[in-house]
C-alpha positions as CSV (number, residue, x, y, z in Angstrom):
1,M,-17.0,-17.0,-0.8
2,R,-17.9,-16.4,-4.5
3,L,-16.5,-12.9,-4.4
4,F,-13.4,-14.1,-2.6
5,L,-12.8,-16.8,-5.3
6,L,-13.3,-14.2,-8.1
7,W,-10.8,-11.8,-6.5
8,T,-8.3,-14.5,-5.9
9,Q,-8.7,-15.7,-9.5
10,A,-8.2,-12.2,-10.8
11,G,-5.1,-11.7,-8.6
12,L,-3.5,-14.9,-10.0
13,R,-4.4,-13.9,-13.5
14,T,-2.8,-10.5,-13.0
15,L,0.4,-12.2,-11.6
16,V,0.7,-14.4,-14.6
17,R,0.1,-11.5,-17.0
18,T,2.7,-9.3,-15.3
19,P,6.1,-10.6,-16.6
20,R,8.3,-9.0,-14.0
21,A,6.2,-10.3,-11.1
22,A,5.9,-13.8,-12.6
23,F,9.7,-13.9,-13.3
24,F,10.8,-12.9,-9.8
25,T,8.2,-15.0,-8.1
26,L,8.6,-18.3,-10.1
27,A,11.6,-18.2,-12.5
28,F,14.2,-16.2,-10.6
29,P,14.4,-18.5,-7.5
30,V,14.7,-21.5,-9.8
31,L,17.4,-19.8,-11.8
32,L,19.3,-19.2,-8.6
33,L,19.0,-22.8,-7.6
34,V,20.2,-24.0,-11.0
35,L,23.2,-21.7,-11.1
36,I,24.2,-22.3,-7.5
37,G,23.6,-26.1,-7.7
38,A,25.5,-26.4,-11.0
39,T,28.6,-24.6,-9.7
40,N,28.8,-26.2,-6.3
41,S,28.9,-29.8,-5.0
42,G,29.9,-31.8,-2.0
43,T,28.5,-31.3,1.5
44,V,27.8,-28.5,3.9
45,T,27.7,-28.4,7.6
46,A,24.3,-27.4,8.9
47,A,22.0,-28.3,11.8
48,G,22.4,-31.9,12.7
49,G,25.6,-32.5,10.8
50,K,26.8,-32.7,7.2
51,V,24.3,-32.9,4.3
52,D,24.6,-32.7,0.5
53,F,24.9,-29.2,-0.9
54,A,21.7,-29.3,-2.8
55,Q,19.8,-30.9,0.1
56,Y,20.4,-27.8,2.1
57,F,20.2,-25.1,-0.5
58,T,17.0,-26.2,-2.2
59,P,14.8,-25.6,0.9
60,S,16.7,-22.5,1.9
61,L,16.4,-20.9,-1.5
62,A,12.8,-22.0,-1.6
63,I,12.2,-19.7,1.3
64,F,13.8,-16.9,-0.6
65,G,11.2,-17.4,-3.3
66,L,8.4,-17.6,-0.7
67,S,9.7,-14.3,0.8
68,F,9.5,-12.6,-2.6
69,A,6.0,-13.9,-3.3
70,C,4.5,-13.2,0.2
71,Y,6.5,-10.2,1.4
72,T,8.2,-8.2,-1.3
73,S,5.3,-8.4,-3.8
74,L,2.9,-7.0,-1.2
75,V,5.3,-4.2,-0.3
76,F,5.5,-3.4,-4.0
77,S,1.9,-3.7,-5.1
78,I,-0.1,-2.2,-2.2
79,P,1.5,1.3,-2.3
80,R,1.2,1.3,-6.1
81,A,-2.4,0.4,-5.9
82,R,-3.0,3.0,-3.2
83,E,-1.2,5.7,-5.2
84,Q,-3.1,4.9,-8.4
85,G,-6.4,5.1,-6.5
86,I,-7.2,1.5,-6.9
87,L,-7.6,0.8,-3.2
88,K,-9.8,3.9,-2.8
89,R,-12.1,2.7,-5.7
90,V,-12.3,-0.8,-4.2
91,R,-13.2,0.7,-0.8
92,G,-16.0,2.6,-2.5
93,T,-17.7,-0.5,-3.7
94,P,-20.0,-2.8,-1.7
95,L,-17.1,-5.3,-1.5
96,E,-16.2,-6.1,2.0
97,P,-12.6,-4.9,2.7
98,S,-11.8,-8.2,4.5
99,I,-12.7,-10.1,1.3
100,Y,-10.3,-8.0,-0.8
101,L,-7.4,-8.3,1.7
102,T,-8.0,-12.0,2.2
103,A,-7.9,-12.6,-1.5
104,L,-4.7,-10.5,-1.7
105,I,-3.1,-12.7,0.9
106,S,-4.4,-15.9,-0.8
107,V,-2.8,-14.9,-4.0
108,A,0.5,-14.4,-2.2
109,L,0.2,-17.7,-0.4
110,I,-0.7,-19.7,-3.6
111,S,2.1,-18.1,-5.6
112,G,4.6,-18.5,-2.8
113,V,3.8,-22.2,-2.2
114,G,3.7,-22.8,-6.0
115,S,7.2,-21.3,-6.2
116,V,8.4,-23.6,-3.4
117,L,6.9,-26.7,-5.0
118,L,8.5,-25.8,-8.3
119,M,11.9,-25.4,-6.7
120,V,11.6,-28.7,-4.8
121,A,10.6,-30.4,-8.1
122,V,13.6,-29.0,-9.9
123,G,15.9,-29.8,-7.0
124,A,14.7,-33.4,-6.9
125,A,14.9,-33.9,-10.7
126,A,18.2,-32.1,-11.4
127,F,20.2,-32.4,-8.1
128,G,18.8,-35.5,-6.4
129,V,17.2,-33.7,-3.5
130,H,15.4,-36.3,-1.4
131,V,11.9,-35.6,-0.2
132,Y,10.9,-37.4,3.0
133,L,7.2,-38.4,2.8
134,H,6.8,-38.6,6.6
135,L,8.0,-35.0,7.0
136,L,5.6,-33.6,4.4
137,P,2.9,-32.6,6.9
138,A,5.5,-30.5,8.8
139,A,6.7,-29.0,5.6
140,L,3.2,-28.0,4.5
141,L,2.4,-26.5,7.9
142,T,5.6,-24.6,7.9
143,L,4.9,-23.2,4.4
144,V,1.4,-22.1,5.4
145,L,2.5,-20.4,8.6
146,G,5.5,-18.8,6.9
147,S,3.3,-17.5,4.1
148,L,0.8,-16.0,6.5
149,C,3.6,-14.4,8.6
150,L,5.4,-12.9,5.6
151,S,2.1,-11.6,4.1
152,A,1.1,-10.0,7.4
153,L,4.5,-8.3,7.7
154,G,4.4,-7.3,4.0
155,I,1.0,-5.5,4.5
156,A,2.3,-3.9,7.7
157,V,5.5,-2.6,6.1
158,S,3.6,-1.4,3.0
159,S,1.7,1.0,5.4
160,F,4.9,2.8,6.0
161,V,5.6,3.4,2.3
162,V,4.3,6.8,1.4
163,R,5.4,6.8,-2.3
164,A,5.2,3.8,-4.5
165,D,8.6,4.5,-6.1
166,T,10.3,4.0,-2.7
167,A,8.7,0.6,-2.2
168,P,11.6,-1.4,-3.8
169,V,14.1,0.4,-1.5
170,V,12.0,-0.4,1.6
171,A,11.5,-4.0,0.6
172,N,15.1,-4.7,-0.2
173,L,16.4,-2.9,3.0
174,T,14.1,-4.9,5.2
175,L,14.5,-8.3,3.5
176,L,17.9,-8.7,1.9
177,P,20.1,-8.2,5.0
178,L,18.0,-10.8,6.8
179,T,18.5,-13.3,4.0
180,F,22.3,-13.2,4.5
181,I,22.2,-13.7,8.3
182,S,19.3,-16.2,8.3
183,G,20.8,-19.1,6.5
184,V,19.2,-18.5,3.1
185,F,22.4,-18.3,1.1
186,S,24.8,-20.1,3.4
187,P,24.4,-22.3,6.6
188,M,24.8,-20.3,9.8
189,H,26.5,-23.1,11.6
190,G,29.6,-21.7,13.2
191,A,28.6,-18.1,12.7
192,P,29.4,-15.6,15.5
193,D,26.9,-15.7,18.3
194,W,25.9,-12.0,17.9
195,I,24.8,-12.7,14.3
196,T,22.7,-15.7,15.2
197,T,21.2,-13.7,18.1
198,V,20.2,-10.9,15.9
199,A,18.9,-13.3,13.2
200,H,16.7,-15.2,15.7
201,V,14.9,-12.0,16.7
202,F,13.3,-11.9,13.3
203,P,11.1,-14.6,11.7
204,L,13.1,-15.4,8.6
205,S,15.8,-17.5,10.3
206,H,13.1,-19.5,12.1
207,L,11.3,-20.1,8.8
208,V,14.5,-21.3,7.1
209,D,15.3,-23.6,10.1
210,A,11.8,-25.0,10.3
211,F,11.6,-25.7,6.6
212,Y,15.1,-27.1,6.3
213,A,14.3,-29.5,9.1
214,T,11.8,-31.2,6.9
215,F,14.6,-31.9,4.4
216,N,17.3,-32.7,6.9
217,P,18.2,-36.4,6.9
218,H,19.2,-36.1,10.5
219,T,15.7,-35.0,11.6
220,T,14.0,-37.4,13.9
221,G,10.3,-37.7,14.7
222,S,7.6,-35.8,12.7
223,G,9.8,-32.8,11.8
224,F,7.6,-30.1,13.4
225,A,9.9,-27.4,14.7
226,W,7.3,-26.1,17.3
227,G,9.6,-23.4,18.7
228,D,10.3,-21.9,15.3
229,L,6.6,-22.1,14.3
230,A,5.6,-20.4,17.5
231,V,7.9,-17.4,16.6
232,L,6.2,-17.3,13.2
233,V,2.8,-17.2,14.8
234,A,3.9,-14.4,17.1
235,W,5.3,-12.3,14.2
236,T,2.1,-12.9,12.3
237,V,0.1,-11.4,15.2
238,V,2.4,-8.4,15.3
239,G,2.3,-7.8,11.6
240,A,-1.5,-8.2,11.5
241,R,-1.9,-5.8,14.4
242,V,0.3,-3.1,12.8
243,A,-1.5,-3.6,9.5
244,E,-4.9,-3.2,11.1
245,R,-3.9,0.0,12.8
246,R,-2.0,1.6,9.9
247,F,-3.5,0.3,6.6
248,R,-4.8,3.2,4.4
249,W,-7.1,3.0,1.4
250,D,-6.8,6.6,0.5
251,P,-3.7,7.7,-1.5
252,T,-3.2,10.7,0.7
253,P,-0.4,9.9,3.2
254,A,-1.4,9.8,6.9
255,G,-0.7,13.0,8.7
256,S,-0.9,15.2,5.6
257,H,-4.6,16.1,5.8
258,R,-3.8,19.7,6.8
259,R,-5.7,22.1,4.7
260,Q,-3.4,24.1,2.5
261,R,-4.1,27.8,2.0
262,D,-4.7,29.0,-1.5
263,P,-2.1,31.7,-2.2
264,D,-4.7,33.7,-4.1
265,V,-7.1,33.8,-1.2
266,R,-6.6,36.7,1.3
267,T,-8.1,36.4,4.7
268,A,-9.2,39.5,6.5
269,P,-7.7,40.1,10.0
270,G,-9.8,38.6,12.8
C-alpha cells in the first residue's frame, strides 16, 4: 500500500508538472464548456424531454474530459514510457507490476474525476447547472465505472501502438469519431437509427447517457442506469483481458524478435 501511494503521488505530481497534460486534462474541457455555454442558450431536446442547454452540455462535456484523462492520456504515455525504456527499468525493480499499473490507473481516475468535478463546479457557478443531491450516488458510481472502463481500454489500445509518435493518431481515431455519435457534443435524440445502433455498441454513449441521467430533471428514482453501467462493466472486462494478454514492458515490438544477421558475418555452407 505504501508503494502504491508513493507511485500514485508521483504520477499526480508528474501530471501537474507537465503543462500539456495538465492543460488538456483540466483546463481544455472547462474552456470548451465556457465557450460553448457563453455562445449558446435556450433548451435542447434530450432523453426525457427538453432541458436547459447548459444542463445537458455540462455533464456530456465532462465525459469528454474524463475520456482524455483516463483513455487518451494512457494511450499517449504508455507507449512513450515503453519506447524510452522506463517500463523495462520499472519491470527490473522489485516493484510488483500490479502496483505500478494500479497506480497508473489511479492517477487517471483521480485526474479524470477531478476534471469532472471542476467542470460541474464551473457549470453550476457560471451557467446555473443544477446538481441533484439524491442523484449524487449514481453520478459517483457512474464516474468510477466509466473511469475504470476507459482506463482498461486505454491500456489495451496502447498495446497496439508500436511507436510513440503514432499514439496521438491512434487515440484520436479511436475516440473522436465516437464523441460525435455518442452525444458528447450534441444530443442524439432524433438521430438516424443506424448511428445510434453503432454508438450503442461502444461504451462511450452508455457513459454519456448514464452520467447525463444524474443531471436530467426528468430522471425519476435513484438515477442508476443499470443497463448502461452493465455495458461499461462488460467493456472493462474486455479491455482488461486484452491488456493482460498484450501488455509489453520491453520496447521491442512484439513479433520482431527475429535475430538479424550481421552483414559482415559470413556463414559457411552447411
